[in-house]
C-alpha positions in Angstrom: 106.9 -7.9 41.3 103.9 -10.2 40.8 101.9 -7.3 39.2 104.7 -6.8 36.7 104.6 -10.5 35.8 100.9 -10.2 35.5 101.3 -7.4 33.0 103.6 -9.6 30.9 101.1 -12.5 31.0 98.2 -10.2 30.0 100.4 -8.8 27.2 101.1 -12.3 25.9 97.4 -13.2 26.2 96.4 -10.1 24.2 99.0 -10.9 21.4 97.6 -14.5 21.3 94.0 -13.3 21.1 95.0 -10.8 18.3 96.9 -13.2 16.2 94.4 -16.1 16.1 91.4 -15.9 13.8 89.1 -18.4 15.2 86.9 -20.7 13.0 84.2 -21.1 15.6 83.0 -19.3 18.7 84.9 -20.9 21.5 85.3 -20.5 25.2 88.4 -18.3 24.8 87.8 -14.7 23.9 85.7 -11.6 24.4 82.3 -13.1 25.3 79.3 -10.7 25.3 76.0 -10.8 23.5 77.2 -8.5 20.8 80.3 -10.5 20.1 78.7 -13.9 20.1 76.0 -13.2 17.4 78.1 -14.8 14.6 81.6 -15.6 13.6 82.2 -12.2 12.0 81.2 -10.4 15.2 83.3 -12.8 17.3 86.5 -12.3 15.4 86.0 -8.5 15.1 85.3 -8.1 18.9 88.3 -10.3 19.8 90.6 -8.4 17.5 89.5 -5.0 18.7 89.6 -5.9 22.4 93.0 -7.5 22.0 94.4 -4.3 20.5 93.4 -2.3 23.5 94.7 -4.9 25.9 98.0 -5.0 24.2 98.3 -1.2 24.3 97.4 -1.1 28.0 99.7 -3.9 29.0 102.6 -2.4 27.0 102.2 0.7 29.1 102.0 -1.4 32.3 105.2 -3.3 31.3 107.0 -0.1 30.6 105.9 1.4 34.0 106.8 -1.9 35.8 110.3 -2.0 34.1 111.0 1.6 35.0 110.0 0.9 38.6 112.2 -2.2 38.7 115.2 -0.2 37.3 114.7 2.5 39.9 114.6 -0.1 42.7 111.0 0.3 43.8 109.2 -2.8 45.3 105.7 -1.5 45.0 104.2 -2.5 41.6 100.6 -1.5 42.4 100.7 1.0 39.5 100.9 -2.0 37.1 97.9 -3.6 38.7 95.8 -0.4 38.3 96.9 0.1 34.7 95.8 -3.5 34.0 92.4 -2.9 35.6 91.9 0.3 33.8 92.9 -1.3 30.4 90.4 -4.1 31.0 87.6 -1.8 31.8 88.4 0.5 28.8 88.7 -2.6 26.5 85.2 -3.7 27.4 83.7 -0.2 27.0 85.5 0.7 23.8 84.8 -2.7 22.2 81.1 -2.5 22.9 81.0 1.0 21.4 82.9 -0.3 18.4 80.6 -3.2 18.0 77.5 -1.0 17.9 79.1 1.3 15.3 80.2 -1.6 13.0 77.3 -4.1 13.3 73.5 -4.0 13.3 71.6 -5.6 16.1 71.2 -8.8 14.2 75.0 -9.1 13.7 75.2 -8.0 10.1 77.7 -5.3 9.1 76.4 -1.8 8.6 
């Protein structure tokens, strides 16, 4: 059950990260070298990463809810979906950042 709750918490965090356009590079967000070059890269990376996290956690919540309805007590599937979505979010966001921005942080 705790993995199911964790899925909901990560979903809310993703929605929060997606909905806020930050005015400065803060401690909250997707922090890598490519995302922290300037404010434009920061907001783009956080928006893109949040989209992937939201999608992965929606899937996790749906799986968790279906397991809950069927009466299962093992929610490890939710945990693994969260882990996979976190890894994919990092990989896809870095690929996106290299496609959209130059090494100095300016848009291509």
